[in-house]
Structure formats: C-alpha cells, structure tokens
C-alpha positions, 0 to 999 in steps of 0.5 A: 915291961913298959919299954918292951911293950913300946918296942913290940909293935916296931919289931912286929912290923920289921919282922913282917916287912921282908916276909917271903910269900907263902908257898902253896902246895897240896902235899907238904913233907917235913922230912929231908931223909931218904923216905921223905924224898921218896914220898915227895917224888911219889906224890909229885908223880901222882900229879900233886903239887908238893913241897919238901921242907928239910932242916938239915944240910944233907937232903936225902942222906944221913949225915 
C-alpha cells in the first residue's frame, strides 16, 4: 500500500501534464445517434454554442 501512495503523485502529475484544454459550450449533447445530431443542429441554429460528444464510431448512424 505504501508503494502505491508513493507512486500516486507522479501518476497524477503525468496524467494532467498533457491534458487538453476544456471545451466551453452552452449546450453539450452526449449522444451520437441521429436524434443527438438533430438536437445539436437545432441548438446551433438557435445561436447557441454546442458540443456533440459521441463515443461510437458511427456518428449519426446506427451501427
């Protein structure tokens, strides 16, 4: 356990050293399905800044 506690600070520093800057938006949709894409486009057309987060390889499609 003590060895883990000695390594933990180095891991935390290494994991944040190359962190991407945060993305700021008014609307964030976590859905890459067709409904998520449509909702993202609708919010953007209304003048909001939007972010679409999709975890699958086929954004906007099933499969």
